[in-house]
C-alpha positions, 0 to 999 in steps of 0.5 A: 437776376432780381428786379422790381416792377417798373413804375409808370412815370413821366419823368426822364429815366436814368439807368446806372450800370454800376452802383458803387460810391460814385454811382450813389452820388450820381443817383442823389444828384439825379434825384435832385433834378427830378429824374427817375433812377434805376441802379444796376450792379453785380451785388445786392444793396450796392451803395446806389441801390439805397437811393434809387427808385429801383435796383437790379442785381445782375452779372454786369458782363452778361450781354443778354441779362443787361439788355433784358433790363434795358429793354424792360426799363427803357431808360432815357440815359444809360450811364456806365459807372464801372469798367467791368461791363458788357460793351456788346450790350452797350453797342446793341442798346445804342443801335436800338436808339438808347442814349449811352453816355457819353457813347458806346464807342467812348466807353469801349475805348476808355475801358481798355488801356490798349484802345485808349492809349493808341487812340490818344497817341497814334490818332490824336497825337497826344504826348505820352510816355513810351509803351508796349503791349504784351501777352506772354511772360517772355513778352513782358520780360523783353518789353520791360528790358526795352522800357528800362527799370522801373516800369509800370505794368497794368492789365489792359482792362482793370480798375482801382489799381487791381493787377497793377505793379511797378517792375523795379528789376528784371528779377520782378518780372514773374511776380509782376506777371502773377499780380496782373492776374488779380485784375478786375477785367481782362488780364490776357494782355498787359501794357508795359509803360516806361516810367515817366519822370513826372513831378506830379499827376493830376485829374482834369475834370472836364464836362461837355454838354454839347454846347460848351466844355468846362474844366474844374480846377486841377486835382492833385492826388496820391495813389498807393498800389494804383488806387486813390488814397488822397486828393486835393484841389487845386493842384498848384501848377504853372499857368503854362502847364495848366493851359496845356492840361486843359488843351489836352483834356479838351482834345481827348474828350472832343475825340471821344465825343458825347455828353457828360463829365470825364476824368482825364489823368495827366502827368506833369513835368515842369511845363510839359504834360503827358496823357495817362488815362481817361474815364468817361464818368466821375472820378474817385479823386474828384470826390474832393469837389463835394466840398470845394465846388458849388456843383460837384463833379456828380452834379456837373455830370448830370447837368452835362448829360441833360444839356444844362448850363455848366457854370459853377463856383469854386469855393476854395481849397480842400482835400479828401482822404479815402478810408480803407478797411484793414479787415474783411466783413461778410456782413455790412461793416459798422463804421464808427466816426468820432464826433470830432471828425465833424466840424465847421470845415470837415465831414465824413461820407460813409458809402454803405457797402454791404460787405468788405474785403481788406483794402476796400474803400468804405468812406471818405473824409473831406476838409475845406481849408488851404491845401496843406492844412486840409491834407494834414487834417484829412489824414488825421480824420481817417485815423479816427474812423473805425469799422467792425 
């Protein structure tokens, strides 16, 4: 474990557990509010490390190592920013009086697909597609046959689409079983989901500050291999579906409790809404809010955590496109961005990752324009980014 000595300060202190590109934006917003920022991650020079007061490198699933940092720094707020983290450390810290955002129980439920799906469907009674949990290859074979083809297979604990696959036929079962082992988390149990015949999926960003709940305009998104590639705001949908989406988002976030911003993922079929997943933190598809709102999802997250008012202005339509490298880099990749990519309504944000593997997100292109045009231009922009 590597660390620097804490400084004496009268500022409120925020500790980020996970310091990737989303954590970096949270750290920047925290700095703007005069908060002291401590960024923690499993690797040196993670994006949020660049903009924090202090940084630590530690095994994020090592309970004792995490608690050592927490007890050393004594943060006012602990913000988990990734799924692969020791939940036991969060419960232990909370028992000692530390403020885990939104709370340790919510983090525990949402980091495990089994916990959150059963909570949403069986406790809250939310509308979901059919699902089963399996722990063996034979169990996967039998469950997928009952679900029907195609169906979706995911590890109960993972992130960014790792280990996820679409099982198209019975012949794909063994391949799907092997893909699940690539999970960032726990692949010992899988969720098998019946394929919901949805028209589109959205992220309903929902912020709670203890007094009020606010919703951002719905965000549409396109995924590849379970990971975000494009997002746009707002997603065109009927008022009936939008109202139902907000009601479902409020139900799940009220059920989880605490303060902060949540990324609620929903499937929409006509006017019907189905619950998919929820993250108790800013969502990757929500990077579009960096250009569409007066307060981005990251700013709203900090405001909610601090109990500040959550009012904001929606400026207008926009889109985002993730740039993913096609190669591996053992050193910090150099990102070359063509001058034409910066205009009066578009720009590129480079994350500053110290190394990369094929398919890793290194930057995002943002365009402020009517959705159709913004998406078109954002696709063009990422073609103008190169790394070496």
